[in-house]
C-alpha positions as CSV (number, residue, x, y, z in Angstrom):
1,X,124.5,80.4,59.4
2,X,120.8,78.6,61.0
3,X,118.3,79.8,59.1
4,X,114.3,79.9,60.8
5,X,111.7,78.3,58.1
6,X,109.5,81.1,57.2
7,X,106.5,81.6,55.3
8,X,106.1,85.1,53.8
9,X,102.3,86.1,52.7
10,X,102.0,89.5,51.0
11,X,98.7,91.5,50.9
12,X,97.0,91.2,47.4
13,X,99.2,88.5,45.9
14,X,97.9,84.9,45.4
15,X,100.9,83.0,46.6
16,X,103.1,82.4,49.4
17,X,106.9,82.1,49.6
18,X,108.7,79.4,51.2
19,X,112.0,80.1,52.7
20,X,114.2,80.8,55.8
21,X,115.3,83.8,57.7
22,X,118.4,84.6,59.1
23,X,119.3,86.6,62.2
24,X,119.4,89.9,60.3
25,X,115.5,88.7,58.9
26,X,117.4,88.6,55.2
27,X,115.2,85.6,53.5
28,X,117.1,82.9,51.9
29,X,116.3,79.4,50.4
30,X,115.9,76.5,53.2
31,X,118.9,74.2,52.7
32,X,116.3,71.1,52.7
33,X,114.7,73.1,50.0
34,X,117.2,74.1,47.9
35,X,115.4,77.5,46.5
36,X,112.7,79.5,47.6
37,X,109.5,78.0,47.0
38,X,106.3,79.5,45.8
39,X,102.6,78.0,46.8
40,X,99.7,78.9,45.8
41,X,98.2,78.3,49.5
42,X,99.1,78.3,52.6
43,X,98.3,74.7,53.3
44,X,100.3,74.1,50.7
45,X,103.1,75.9,52.1
46,X,102.7,74.0,55.4
47,X,102.5,70.9,53.6
48,X,105.9,71.5,52.0
49,X,107.4,72.0,54.8
50,X,106.0,68.8,56.6
51,X,107.0,66.8,53.8
52,X,110.7,67.9,54.5
53,X,110.1,67.1,58.3
54,X,109.9,70.9,59.5
55,X,107.8,71.2,62.5
56,X,107.7,74.4,62.7
57,X,107.8,78.0,60.4
58,X,107.1,81.3,61.0
59,X,104.4,83.0,59.0
60,X,105.0,86.7,58.0
61,X,102.3,88.8,56.7
62,X,103.5,92.0,54.7
63,X,101.6,94.7,52.8
64,X,103.1,97.4,50.5
65,X,99.7,99.4,50.8
66,X,100.8,101.7,53.8
67,X,103.9,102.4,52.0
68,X,102.5,103.2,48.6
69,X,100.2,105.9,50.2
70,X,103.2,107.8,52.0
71,X,102.4,106.4,55.6
72,X,105.0,104.9,57.4
73,X,105.4,101.0,57.4
74,X,103.5,99.0,60.0
75,X,105.2,96.5,62.1
76,X,105.5,93.3,60.6
77,X,103.1,90.9,61.8
78,X,104.3,87.6,62.6
79,X,103.0,84.3,63.9
80,X,104.4,81.0,64.9
81,X,102.9,77.9,63.3
82,X,103.5,74.2,64.3
83,X,103.0,71.8,61.4
């Protein structure tokens, strides 16, 4: 199964999760990393992927605030990053 390199940023968090997303948007460890990695900055997450010769990743921005207030969840914000 092919995984798309993915960085997840959660509003209010001070870290970024680095892994991969499958066709069903399940977040899993990338084979090149062996586990889901936690980075303290976006630049550190990008550098980690560069070191593994991964040329691009999808950045997903998530927020739980709307759901916590009882509003419907907003559309997921995604951006392709070229490393």
